[in-house]
SEMAR-835646 format. One record per residue: residue number from 0; residue in three letters; z, y, x of N, C-alpha, C in turn. Coordinates in steps of 0.05 Angstrom, whole numbers, plus 5000, padded with zeros to 4 digits. Example, Ala and Ser with C-alpha at 12.3 -4.5 7.8 and 13.67 -1.06 7.14 Angstrom:
<sites>
- 0,ALA,5156,4886,5264,5156,4910,5246,5156,4934,5264 .
- 1,SER,5142,4955,5257,5143,4979,5273,5157,5001,5258 .
</sites>
This chain:
<sites>
- 0,MET,3433,2906,8197,3422,2869,8197,3429,2861,8214 .
- 1,SER,3445,2837,8215,3441,2822,8235,3424,2809,8243 .
- 2,SER,3413,2808,8276,3396,2789,8277,3396,2777,8302 .
- 3,PRO,3382,2755,8307,3390,2744,8334,3379,2764,8361 .
- 4,ALA,3359,2780,8359,3355,2797,8375,3378,2822,8380 .
- 5,ARG,3388,2829,8360,3405,2859,8355,3430,2837,8367 .
- 6,ASP,3434,2811,8359,3464,2803,8370,3466,2797,8393 .
- 7,ILE,3442,2790,8404,3438,2779,8434,3442,2801,8452 .
- 8,GLU,3430,2829,8448,3433,2853,8458,3462,2862,8461 .
- 9,ALA,3473,2861,8434,3503,2872,8436,3515,2846,8457 .
- 10,VAL,3509,2829,8462,3528,2811,8481,3519,2819,8506 .
- 11,LEU,3495,2829,8507,3488,2836,8538,3503,2863,8540 .
- 12,ASP,3502,2880,8525,3515,2908,8536,3539,2898,8539 .
- 13,GLU,3558,2877,8518,3586,2876,8526,3596,2868,8549 .
- 14,SER,3575,2841,8551,3587,2824,8579,3564,2816,8594 .
- 15,GLY,3540,2824,8593,3523,2813,8606,3519,2825,8635 .
- 16,PRO,3506,2820,8653,3497,2839,8673,3471,2863,8672 .
- 17,ASP,3464,2875,8687,3446,2893,8688,3419,2882,8684 .
- 18,TYR,3407,2888,8663,3379,2882,8657,3361,2903,8648 .
- 19,ASP,3330,2901,8651,3311,2917,8641,3308,2909,8617 .
- 20,GLU,3300,2885,8609,3292,2874,8584,3294,2837,8579 .
- 21,PHE,3298,2833,8560,3297,2807,8560,3285,2797,8530 .
- 22,SER,3282,2762,8537,3275,2746,8519,3292,2730,8507 .
- 23,TYR,3284,2713,8489,3301,2699,8479,3281,2673,8469 .
- 24,GLU,3297,2655,8464,3284,2621,8442,3314,2601,8444 .
- 25,ARG,3304,2590,8418,3322,2570,8409,3315,2544,8421 .
- 26,PRO,3337,2532,8432,3325,2506,8442,3314,2479,8420 .
- 27,THR,3295,2465,8432,3287,2449,8408,3289,2425,8397 .
- 28,ALA,3318,2421,8405,3336,2399,8401,3370,2405,8411 .
- 29,GLY,3382,2383,8397,3407,2390,8412,3425,2411,8401 .
- 30,HIS,3450,2411,8406,3461,2442,8404,3474,2438,8374 .
- 31,GLN,3493,2452,8369,3507,2455,8347,3504,2481,8341 .
- 32,GLY,3501,2493,8334,3508,2516,8317,3487,2534,8327 .
- 33,GLU,3494,2566,8335,3471,2589,8338,3466,2589,8364 .
- 34,VAL,3450,2580,8383,3447,2571,8408,3418,2587,8418 .
- 35,PHE,3416,2601,8439,3393,2619,8449,3394,2614,8480 .
- 36,LEU,3372,2609,8482,3360,2610,8514,3352,2640,8527 .
- 37,VAL,3365,2653,8536,3358,2675,8548,3346,2689,8571 .
- 38,THR,3328,2701,8574,3311,2702,8600,3320,2737,8606 .
- 39,LEU,3330,2747,8623,3331,2777,8632,3319,2778,8656 .
- 40,ALA,3305,2795,8656,3286,2817,8677,3303,2832,8686 .
- 41,TYR,3299,2839,8715,3315,2856,8735,3307,2863,8757 .
- 42,ARG,3293,2887,8758,3285,2895,8781,3263,2882,8794 .
- 43,GLY,3248,2866,8778,3220,2844,8786,3236,2816,8789 .
- 44,GLU,3261,2808,8777,3265,2785,8781,3280,2778,8755 .
- 45,GLU,3272,2748,8745,3290,2732,8717,3306,2717,8728 .
- 46,TYR,3324,2714,8714,3349,2702,8718,3360,2690,8681 .
- 47,GLU,3364,2667,8682,3374,2651,8649,3402,2644,8650 .
- 48,VAL,3408,2649,8624,3430,2639,8610,3430,2627,8588 .
- 49,VAL,3454,2619,8577,3459,2606,8549,3477,2622,8528 .
- 50,VAL,3470,2637,8502,3493,2646,8489,3500,2633,8463 .
- 51,LYS,3520,2627,8459,3528,2613,8430,3543,2620,8417 .
- 52,PHE,3543,2624,8391,3557,2643,8381,3574,2628,8361 .
- 53,GLN,3583,2633,8347,3605,2620,8332,3589,2611,8304 .
- 54,PRO,3590,2590,8294,3580,2580,8265,3603,2586,8249 .
- 55,GLY,3594,2601,8229,3607,2608,8207,3639,2615,8224 .
- 56,ASP,3654,2604,8195,3685,2618,8200,3697,2588,8218 .
- 57,GLU,3681,2571,8239,3697,2552,8253,3710,2557,8261 .
- 58,GLU,3743,2553,8263,3764,2557,8280,3764,2546,8302 .
- 59,ALA,3753,2521,8307,3750,2508,8330,3735,2510,8357 .
- 60,PHE,3724,2542,8344,3698,2547,8368,3708,2548,8404 .
- 61,ALA,3739,2558,8394,3744,2560,8419,3751,2537,8437 .
- 62,LEU,3748,2519,8432,3745,2491,8439,3732,2485,8463 .
- 63,GLU,3708,2493,8448,3682,2484,8468,3687,2488,8492 .
- 64,PRO,3686,2515,8497,3693,2537,8528,3713,2526,8541 .
- 65,LYS,3732,2513,8530,3752,2502,8541,3755,2485,8558 .
- 66,LEU,3740,2458,8532,3735,2430,8553,3717,2438,8568 .
- 67,HIS,3692,2455,8565,3676,2464,8586,3694,2458,8613 .
- 68,GLU,3709,2484,8614,3723,2485,8640,3745,2466,8644 .
- 69,TYR,3757,2448,8637,3770,2428,8632,3756,2409,8644 .
- 70,VAL,3731,2396,8639,3723,2374,8642,3710,2381,8675 .
- 71,ALA,3696,2405,8674,3685,2410,8704,3713,2416,8719 .
- 72,ASP,3726,2421,8719,3748,2425,8738,3764,2390,8745 .
- 73,ARG,3758,2372,8733,3777,2354,8736,3752,2322,8739 .
- 74,THR,3724,2329,8735,3712,2307,8738,3681,2326,8761 .
- 75,ASP,3664,2300,8757,3643,2310,8770,3619,2311,8747 .
- 76,LEU,3619,2309,8728,3603,2306,8703,3588,2339,8702 .
- 77,PRO,3563,2333,8691,3546,2365,8694,3544,2369,8672 .
- 78,VAL,3576,2394,8678,3579,2411,8645,3572,2441,8657 .
- 79,PRO,3558,2453,8639,3547,2488,8647,3573,2496,8651 .
- 80,ARG,3574,2519,8668,3592,2529,8670,3590,2555,8655 .
- 81,ILE,3619,2567,8643,3624,2589,8621,3622,2613,8650 .
- 82,LEU,3610,2625,8629,3607,2656,8644,3630,2674,8629 .
- 83,VAL,3623,2684,8617,3633,2692,8590,3644,2677,8568 .
- 84,PHE,3663,2688,8552,3680,2672,8529,3690,2694,8507 .
- 85,LYS,3679,2708,8492,3698,2729,8477,3702,2717,8450 .
- 86,GLN,3731,2713,8445,3735,2697,8418,3736,2725,8394 .
- 87,GLU,3741,2752,8411,3749,2775,8393,3731,2794,8403 .
- 88,PRO,3701,2795,8404,3683,2815,8413,3693,2847,8403 .
- 89,GLU,3687,2859,8417,3695,2891,8412,3668,2900,8398 .
- 90,LEU,3641,2890,8399,3621,2894,8383,3623,2878,8360 .
- 91,ASP,3601,2881,8333,3602,2869,8318,3584,2847,8312 .
- 92,VAL,3593,2822,8326,3580,2800,8328,3603,2777,8328 .
- 93,ALA,3593,2758,8320,3613,2738,8320,3622,2723,8347 .
- 94,PRO,3648,2715,8347,3654,2701,8373,3630,2684,8380 .
- 95,TYR,3634,2689,8418,3603,2670,8432,3614,2669,8451 .
- 96,PHE,3605,2654,8469,3607,2646,8498,3579,2640,8515 .
- 97,VAL,3575,2655,8535,3557,2653,8553,3555,2627,8577 .
- 98,THR,3540,2610,8580,3534,2594,8595,3516,2597,8620 .
- 99,GLU,3516,2587,8643,3495,2579,8657,3472,2569,8648 .
- 100,ARG,3453,2572,8655,3424,2561,8651,3418,2537,8665 .
- 101,VAL,3420,2513,8654,3415,2487,8664,3386,2479,8654 .
- 102,HIS,3376,2473,8673,3348,2464,8670,3342,2432,8667 .
- 103,GLY,3321,2429,8654,3314,2404,8645,3309,2399,8608 .
- 104,ASP,3294,2376,8603,3278,2372,8579,3301,2359,8568 .
- 105,ASN,3296,2368,8538,3321,2351,8516,3312,2326,8515 .
- 106,LEU,3337,2308,8520,3326,2276,8525,3317,2259,8509 .
- 107,ALA,3323,2268,8477,3323,2254,8455,3301,2251,8448 .
- 108,GLU,3279,2281,8453,3251,2276,8447,3231,2259,8471 .
- 109,SER,3248,2250,8494,3233,2236,8515,3249,2205,8522 .
- 110,LEU,3258,2199,8509,3280,2177,8515,3271,2148,8516 .
- 111,ALA,3253,2149,8491,3236,2119,8485,3211,2116,8500 .
- 112,ASP,3206,2143,8508,3176,2146,8529,3181,2149,8558 .
- 113,LEU,3208,2143,8561,3210,2147,8598,3198,2123,8608 .
- 114,ASP,3199,2132,8638,3182,2101,8653,3203,2088,8653 .
- 115,ALA,3209,2059,8654,3222,2046,8654,3251,2045,8672 .
- 116,ASN,3239,2049,8702,3252,2062,8722,3273,2081,8717 .
- 117,ILE,3260,2102,8702,3276,2120,8698,3295,2125,8673 .
- 118,ARG,3283,2108,8656,3299,2099,8635,3326,2091,8642 .
- 119,GLU,3320,2062,8657,3343,2054,8669,3369,2072,8683 .
- 120,ALA,3350,2090,8700,3377,2107,8717,3388,2127,8694 .
- 121,VAL,3375,2129,8675,3381,2150,8658,3416,2135,8639 .
- 122,ILE,3402,2108,8635,3429,2099,8626,3456,2086,8638 .
- 123,GLU,3440,2080,8660,3465,2079,8690,3487,2099,8693 .
- 124,GLN,3470,2120,8693,3476,2154,8698,3503,2158,8671 .
- 125,ALA,3491,2154,8651,3513,2156,8624,3534,2138,8626 .
- 126,GLY,3530,2109,8642,3553,2100,8648,3564,2112,8664 .
- 127,ARG,3561,2118,8684,3580,2138,8705,3588,2160,8690 .
- 128,ILE,3575,2174,8672,3592,2193,8666,3612,2188,8643 .
- 129,LEU,3611,2164,8626,3637,2158,8607,3657,2156,8634 .
- 130,GLY,3648,2132,8655,3672,2119,8670,3685,2145,8681 .
- 131,ASN,3670,2167,8695,3685,2190,8714,3701,2207,8683 .
- 132,MET,3693,2205,8665,3704,2215,8642,3728,2199,8633 .
- 133,HIS,3734,2178,8632,3755,2157,8626,3774,2156,8647 .
- 134,ALA,3764,2156,8674,3782,2155,8693,3793,2177,8697 .
- 135,ASN,3789,2199,8691,3802,2222,8700,3817,2239,8680 .
- 136,ILE,3812,2238,8657,3818,2249,8638,3834,2238,8616 .
- 137,GLY,3859,2231,8614,3871,2216,8587,3898,2232,8572 .
- 138,PHE,3902,2218,8556,3917,2233,8537,3955,2210,8527 .
- 139,GLU,3971,2224,8515,3990,2211,8504,3984,2189,8481 .
- 140,GLY,3970,2206,8465,3954,2194,8442,3932,2192,8429 .
- 141,PHE,3926,2182,8410,3900,2191,8397,3903,2209,8373 .
- 142,GLY,3881,2223,8375,3875,2244,8358,3849,2261,8363 .
- 143,ARG,3845,2283,8349,3828,2297,8350,3835,2325,8376 .
- 144,LEU,3820,2336,8391,3828,2354,8407,3834,2384,8386 .
- 145,GLY,3846,2396,8404,3851,2431,8390,3866,2436,8409 .
- 146,LEU,3864,2472,8406,3883,2483,8415,3909,2496,8411 .
- 147,GLU,3926,2506,8422,3955,2508,8417,3961,2536,8437 .
- 148,ASP,3966,2555,8430,3966,2574,8450,3948,2575,8480 .
- 149,GLY,3924,2572,8474,3905,2568,8502,3905,2538,8514 .
- 150,ARG,3922,2519,8507,3930,2499,8515,3913,2476,8495 .
- 151,LEU,3899,2458,8518,3892,2431,8501,3915,2415,8486 .
- 152,VAL,3909,2403,8467,3933,2391,8457,3916,2366,8438 .
- 153,VAL,3931,2350,8433,3924,2325,8409,3926,2335,8379 .
- 154,GLU,3910,2329,8364,3919,2345,8334,3920,2313,8322 .
- 155,GLU,3927,2307,8302,3926,2291,8281,3936,2265,8302 .
- 156,PHE,3957,2273,8318,3967,2250,8336,3975,2230,8324 .
- 157,SER,3967,2203,8335,3979,2178,8334,3984,2157,8353 .
- 158,TRP,3995,2139,8344,4001,2116,8370,3985,2093,8375 .
- 159,ASP,3965,2099,8338,3956,2073,8330,3927,2075,8331 .
- 160,TRP,3917,2066,8346,3883,2065,8348,3877,2050,8324 .
- 161,GLN,3881,2039,8321,3862,2015,8290,3867,2041,8269 .
- 162,GLN,3888,2050,8264,3894,2069,8239,3874,2102,8242 .
- 163,PHE,3876,2108,8271,3867,2132,8269,3828,2120,8271 .
- 164,PHE,3827,2108,8281,3795,2097,8275,3791,2088,8249 .
- 165,ARG,3803,2079,8230,3797,2072,8200,3792,2101,8182 .
- 166,ASP,3810,2114,8193,3814,2140,8179,3789,2160,8179 .
- 167,MET,3786,2161,8209,3764,2171,8212,3728,2160,8205 .
- 168,VAL,3734,2129,8203,3712,2119,8185,3705,2126,8168 .
- 169,GLU,3736,2126,8148,3738,2137,8120,3725,2160,8117 .
- 170,ARG,3727,2177,8137,3713,2211,8128,3677,2204,8136 .
- 171,HIS,3672,2185,8143,3644,2181,8155,3641,2178,8117 .
- 172,ILE,3655,2163,8105,3639,2150,8082,3640,2159,8054 .
- 173,GLU,3667,2187,8067,3666,2197,8046,3644,2222,8041 .
- 174,ARG,3630,2225,8070,3610,2247,8069,3589,2234,8057 .
- 175,LEU,3579,2210,8052,3552,2198,8038,3557,2206,8012 .
- 176,ALA,3580,2218,7999,3571,2232,7971,3549,2251,7972 .
- 177,GLY,3540,2254,7948,3515,2263,7949,3488,2260,7970 .
- 178,SER,3493,2246,7990,3475,2242,8009,3454,2215,7994 .
- 179,PRO,3429,2214,8008,3411,2190,7996,3436,2159,7997 .
- 180,PHE,3451,2153,8008,3457,2137,8015,3495,2134,8002 .
- 181,GLU,3493,2150,7980,3519,2154,7965,3520,2126,7953 .
- 182,ASN,3504,2106,7943,3510,2080,7931,3517,2059,7942 .
- 183,LEU,3520,2071,7971,3530,2051,7993,3557,2046,8004 .
- 184,GLN,3569,2070,7989,3603,2077,7989,3623,2060,7984 .
- 185,GLY,3622,2032,7965,3636,2027,7966,3633,1996,7988 .
- 186,GLU,3602,1984,7992,3602,1965,8008,3608,1971,8023 .
- 187,ALA,3601,2001,8037,3620,2007,8068,3644,2001,8073 .
- 188,ARG,3659,2007,8051,3686,2008,8053,3699,1982,8055 .
- 189,ASP,3678,1963,8041,3692,1931,8037,3691,1919,8061 .
- 190,TYR,3662,1927,8076,3659,1916,8103,3674,1921,8120 .
- 191,MET,3685,1950,8120,3708,1960,8143,3733,1948,8133 .
- 192,ASP,3737,1941,8111,3769,1930,8107,3764,1900,8111 .
- 193,ALA,3748,1891,8108,3738,1858,8125,3740,1858,8154 .
- 194,ALA,3735,1876,8166,3733,1875,8194,3750,1889,8214 .
- 195,ILE,3758,1907,8195,3786,1927,8211,3802,1908,8231 .
- 196,GLY,3811,1886,8217,3828,1873,8238,3830,1870,8263 .
- 197,VAL,3794,1866,8276,3782,1861,8301,3795,1882,8318 .
- 198,ILE,3798,1908,8308,3802,1932,8327,3838,1929,8327 .
- 199,GLY,3841,1931,8357,3866,1924,8361,3882,1958,8359 .
- 200,ASN,3915,1957,8360,3929,1990,8354,3929,1995,8372 .
- 201,GLU,3929,1979,8400,3940,1998,8430,3911,2004,8437 .
- 202,GLY,3918,2018,8455,3903,2023,8486,3907,2047,8493 .
- 203,VAL,3885,2058,8518,3891,2078,8534,3880,2101,8516 .
- 204,PRO,3890,2122,8512,3874,2143,8501,3860,2153,8530 .
- 205,ARG,3826,2164,8523,3818,2179,8540,3798,2194,8523 .
- 206,LEU,3790,2218,8540,3776,2236,8535,3745,2219,8523 .
- 207,VAL,3739,2230,8499,3712,2217,8482,3700,2237,8472 .
- 208,HIS,3678,2245,8488,3655,2263,8475,3644,2251,8453 .
- 209,ASP,3656,2261,8430,3647,2241,8402,3614,2252,8391 .
- 210,ASP,3596,2266,8414,3573,2272,8408,3555,2262,8423 .
- 211,PHE,3564,2240,8444,3549,2237,8460,3522,2228,8464 .
- 212,ARG,3502,2236,8463,3478,2231,8445,3455,2242,8467 .
- 213,PRO,3431,2222,8464,3412,2245,8482,3404,2266,8470 .
- 214,ALA,3411,2271,8446,3393,2300,8441,3422,2325,8450 .
- 215,ASN,3442,2315,8461,3459,2332,8474,3456,2334,8504 .
- 216,MET,3438,2322,8511,3433,2322,8545,3409,2335,8552 .
- 217,LEU,3408,2345,8569,3386,2349,8592,3373,2334,8614 .
- 218,TYR,3351,2328,8618,3346,2317,8639,3320,2315,8657 .
- 219,GLU,3318,2320,8685,3302,2320,8700,3296,2288,8712 .
- 220,PRO,3265,2277,8702,3263,2253,8712,3260,2252,8744 .
- 221,ASP,3254,2272,8757,3247,2276,8788,3280,2275,8807 .
- 222,ASP,3298,2279,8794,3323,2277,8793,3334,2255,8809 .
- 223,GLU,3349,2251,8824,3363,2222,8830,3382,2219,8805 .
- 224,GLU,3400,2241,8807,3412,2238,8785,3397,2247,8751 .
- 225,PRO,3381,2234,8737,3366,2243,8725,3390,2268,8706 .
- 226,ILE,3405,2261,8688,3420,2277,8669,3423,2294,8683 .
- 227,THR,3421,2320,8670,3431,2346,8685,3450,2368,8674 .
- 228,ALA,3455,2358,8653,3471,2377,8633,3482,2357,8608 .
- 229,VAL,3508,2356,8597,3519,2342,8579,3528,2361,8564 .
- 230,LEU,3522,2366,8534,3527,2388,8519,3541,2386,8490 .
- 231,ASP,3554,2400,8479,3562,2401,8460,3592,2394,8455 .
- 232,TRP,3613,2395,8468,3632,2387,8468,3656,2391,8447 .
- 233,GLN,3648,2408,8419,3667,2413,8404,3681,2394,8384 .
- 234,PHE,3672,2369,8383,3675,2347,8369,3692,2325,8382 .
- 235,ALA,3700,2331,8408,3714,2312,8433,3743,2305,8412 .
- 236,LEU,3748,2278,8426,3773,2267,8418,3793,2252,8440 .
- 237,ALA,3815,2244,8437,3829,2228,8450,3827,2200,8436 .
- 238,GLY,3807,2183,8449,3806,2160,8441,3801,2130,8454 .
- 239,ASN,3796,2118,8443,3795,2085,8456,3768,2090,8473 .
- 240,PRO,3768,2085,8499,3747,2076,8510,3729,2058,8504 .
- 241,GLU,3728,2038,8490,3714,2018,8490,3700,2030,8464 .
- 242,TYR,3709,2044,8451,3701,2060,8428,3671,2082,8440 .
- 243,HIS,3681,2091,8460,3662,2111,8471,3638,2095,8488 .
- 244,ILE,3646,2068,8499,3620,2059,8512,3605,2038,8487 .
- 245,ALA,3617,2028,8467,3605,2009,8440,3584,2039,8437 .
- 246,ARG,3599,2059,8422,3582,2081,8410,3564,2091,8429 .
- 247,THR,3564,2096,8449,3537,2109,8477,3523,2081,8476 .
- 248,ASP,3530,2051,8474,3503,2031,8476,3489,2040,8449 .
- 249,PHE,3503,2042,8426,3490,2044,8397,3467,2073,8403 .
- 250,LEU,3476,2092,8408,3463,2125,8407,3439,2124,8431 .
- 251,PHE,3441,2105,8453,3433,2106,8469,3412,2083,8467 .
- 252,ILE,3408,2060,8461,3396,2037,8470,3392,2016,8439 .
- 253,ASP,3416,2015,8431,3407,1997,8400,3415,2016,8376 .
- 254,PRO,3392,2028,8359,3365,2006,8352,3342,2025,8366 .
- 255,ALA,3343,2041,8389,3317,2056,8400,3300,2026,8414 .
- 256,TYR,3310,2008,8425,3296,1988,8432,3297,1964,8416 .
- 257,GLN,3278,1949,8411,3276,1922,8388,3274,1900,8401 .
- 258,ASP,3264,1898,8429,3268,1878,8440,3296,1876,8456 .
- 259,ALA,3304,1842,8445,3331,1840,8458,3332,1837,8484 .
- 260,ALA,3317,1832,8503,3321,1831,8532,3321,1857,8540 .
- 261,THR,3304,1874,8537,3313,1903,8544,3330,1913,8537 .
- 262,ARG,3345,1910,8515,3371,1921,8504,3385,1908,8520 .
- 263,GLN,3388,1882,8527,3412,1880,8543,3415,1883,8571 .
- 264,ARG,3383,1889,8586,3387,1900,8613,3393,1924,8609 .
- 265,LEU,3387,1937,8588,3396,1968,8591,3425,1968,8589 .
- 266,ARG,3439,1956,8573,3470,1942,8574,3479,1939,8585 .
- 267,ASP,3468,1927,8613,3481,1918,8639,3486,1939,8658 .
- 268,ARG,3459,1962,8650,3460,1984,8667,3481,2003,8663 .
- 269,LEU,3485,2005,8633,3507,2018,8632,3532,2017,8636 .
- 270,TYR,3536,1989,8637,3563,1976,8644,3566,1980,8672 .
- 271,ALA,3539,1975,8688,3543,1979,8717,3555,2010,8726 .
- 272,GLY,3543,2019,8715,3544,2055,8721,3572,2059,8711 .
- 273,TYR,3587,2052,8691,3623,2052,8680,3636,2036,8703 .
- 274,ARG,3632,2012,8715,3641,2010,8727,3644,2010,8754 .
- 275,GLU,3625,2040,8765,3633,2048,8787,3660,2068,8786 .
- 276,TYR,3671,2069,8760,3698,2081,8764,3723,2076,8744 .
- 277,ARG,3714,2052,8737,3732,2041,8716,3730,2010,8711 .
- 278,THR,3745,1989,8709,3739,1958,8711,3729,1955,8675 .
- 279,PHE,3717,1941,8673,3697,1944,8651,3690,1917,8650 .
- 280,GLU,3699,1890,8640,3686,1862,8635,3688,1853,8600 .
- 281,PRO,3672,1862,8588,3670,1857,8555,3660,1827,8556 .
- 282,ASP,3684,1815,8539,3690,1791,8529,3682,1788,8502 .
- 283,GLU,3684,1758,8493,3678,1758,8466,3691,1779,8444 .
- 284,GLY,3711,1789,8448,3738,1804,8431,3712,1824,8430 .
- 285,TYR,3710,1831,8460,3694,1862,8459,3673,1861,8445 .
- 286,GLU,3656,1843,8440,3633,1832,8424,3641,1840,8392 .
- 287,GLN,3656,1834,8392,3664,1832,8363,3671,1861,8355 .
- 288,ARG,3689,1880,8369,3701,1898,8363,3673,1924,8368 .
- 289,ARG,3651,1917,8381,3622,1932,8386,3607,1932,8361 .
- 290,ALA,3612,1906,8345,3595,1911,8324,3609,1929,8302 .
- 291,VAL,3630,1922,8306,3650,1941,8286,3639,1974,8290 .
- 292,TYR,3644,1976,8319,3642,2007,8325,3609,2021,8321 .
- 293,HIS,3589,1996,8325,3554,2004,8321,3559,2013,8290 .
- 294,PHE,3572,1996,8268,3567,1997,8240,3579,2032,8240 .
- 295,ALA,3606,2033,8250,3620,2057,8244,3600,2083,8260 .
- 296,THR,3580,2078,8272,3569,2097,8286,3546,2105,8270 .
- 297,LEU,3536,2082,8253,3514,2076,8235,3526,2097,8214 .
- 298,LEU,3544,2091,8203,3556,2108,8178,3562,2141,8188 .
- 299,TRP,3569,2147,8211,3562,2173,8223,3547,2188,8221 .
- 300,ARG,3515,2173,8227,3497,2177,8229,3480,2190,8195 .
- 301,MET,3486,2160,8178,3479,2168,8156,3492,2197,8137 .
- 302,ALA,3511,2193,8150,3534,2218,8137,3520,2249,8143 .
- 303,GLY,3503,2243,8169,3499,2273,8172,3455,2272,8168 .
- 304,PHE,3458,2253,8154,3421,2254,8146,3410,2274,8133 .
- 305,ASP,3426,2284,8111,3410,2315,8103,3406,2331,8124 .
- 306,VAL,3424,2340,8139,3423,2357,8153,3395,2349,8180 .
- 307,ALA,3404,2327,8187,3380,2313,8209,3352,2315,8207 .
- 308,PHE,3356,2317,8181,3325,2314,8167,3308,2326,8152 .
- 309,GLU,3329,2353,8146,3325,2380,8130,3294,2393,8141 .
- 310,GLU,3291,2387,8160,3257,2399,8162,3237,2380,8164 .
- 311,PHE,3240,2357,8169,3221,2336,8165,3208,2333,8135 .
- 312,SER,3182,2322,8137,3168,2316,8113,3179,2301,8099 .
- 313,GLU,3170,2300,8074,3183,2280,8051,3180,2252,8061 .
- 314,LEU,3156,2248,8068,3140,2214,8080,3163,2214,8100 .
- 315,ALA,3165,2227,8118,3180,2219,8145,3213,2217,8139 .
- 316,THR,3225,2237,8123,3249,2230,8115,3248,2199,8092 .
- 317,ALA,3232,2193,8078,3237,2170,8059,3233,2143,8082 .
- 318,ARG,3221,2147,8103,3214,2120,8121,3237,2124,8134 .
- 319,ALA,3253,2146,8134,3276,2140,8156,3296,2130,8143 .
- 320,GLU,3302,2141,8114,3325,2129,8094,3318,2101,8092 .
- 321,ALA,3295,2088,8093,3294,2060,8094,3302,2043,8120 .
- 322,ARG,3290,2059,8138,3304,2045,8171,3334,2054,8170 .
- 323,PHE,3346,2069,8158,3376,2073,8153,3387,2054,8142 .
- 324,ARG,3372,2042,8116,3382,2024,8095,3377,1991,8112 .
- 325,GLN,3356,1989,8129,3351,1966,8136,3374,1960,8161 .
- 326,GLN,3383,1985,8176,3402,1986,8195,3424,1977,8182 .
- 327,PHE,3434,1989,8161,3454,1978,8147,3464,1950,8138 .
- 328,ASP,3437,1944,8133,3442,1909,8123,3448,1895,8152 .
- 329,ARG,3428,1903,8172,3428,1886,8192,3467,1886,8212 .
- 330,LEU,3469,1913,8213,3504,1915,8225,3515,1908,8203 .
- 331,ALA,3513,1902,8177,3537,1885,8159,3531,1858,8163 .
- 332,ALA,3517,1847,8167,3507,1826,8166,3528,1817,8195 .
- 333,ALA,3527,1826,8214,3537,1823,8238,3565,1830,8243 .
- 334,LEU,3577,1839,8228,3603,1845,8232,3630,1819,8224 .
- 335,PRO,3649,1818,8241,3657,1797,8245,3688,1796,8216 .
- 336,GLU,3692,1781,8212,3707,1779,8196,3743,1770,8213 .
- 337,ALA,3761,1791,8206,3788,1791,8214,3801,1760,8208 .
</sites>
C-alpha cells in the first residue's frame, strides 16, 4: 500500500542523491497537491529538497515544472529551480518533481502581524514581482496556459479579454453550486452582467500567476527582498496585467486591512514596486475596473470555501461564511454600472 514514506523513498531511490536516511513533513500552508519537505542525511551532513506528486489524474501537472524553468530563465523572480521531473516514473509512484528547498516562513501565516516596515517591503516586492513578470513574459492572446509537445501554449485562446474574463468568472459562479453561497449565484451573475462593460476587450496579454497570494509565498523578514519564493504556478494564464495588479491588491491588502489610509499606503507601495519595471498610472477608469476584479476575486475565494475551511471548527467556518457574505454585499455595492 502506498504511503508518503514509501513514495518519497521511491523518488529518492530513482532520482535522488545518495543518502543514509531521510525525514519529511508537509508544509503548514500553501501548495496545491501532495507536497513534502524532505531532509536527507548523508555522511553527517543534512540537505533538503521539496517533492511534489501529481494530485489525482491532473493532466496539467507537467505545466508547473515547465513554468518554474520558463520563468526562472526570463525573469529575476524567486522561483525554486527544478532538480528532477518525472512524468512517467519507472517505479510505482505518481508523476512527481523535485525542487530545491527555499527557506522562509509561509507569508499567509504572518502578513497581518508583520512589522509595518516589513509589511510595506513585502507589498512593494510583490509589485516588483508582477512588474518583472509582465515586462518580460507576454503572449499573443488571452487564455489558460498549457503544454503541447513540451512547448508552452495558450489554450482557450481569445483575442477578447472581456469575454475571456467573463467566462472565467462564470466558472467561479458555477462552482458556488453546492457551497454555502449557492443562493448567491443569481445575484452574482446579475451584478457581473451590469458591470462587465467597464472591462475592455483589448490589452497586452502577459503572464498571470492566477494563484498569487500570501499562502503561496515564503518570506524571510530580515532579508532585503523578504519574499524568498513564489510557489504553485499550475493555474497560470495569459491575462490582462491590470487584472493581475487588482487581484494582488485584493489578496494582499483588501480586505486584510480595515483602515482606509493603511490600504492606500500599501497600494501605493504595490504600484511603486510595479513601476520599477512597467508604466502604471491608475485613473478613474482603472478604479472602476479594479472594483470588478475585486468582486471576481471574491467569487473565486467563495468557490473554494469548502476546501479552504474543511479542517476548521464549525464556529470558525460559520464566522468565515458571515465575513464572506459581508464582503459580497460591500463589493457588490461598489461595482460600477457600464
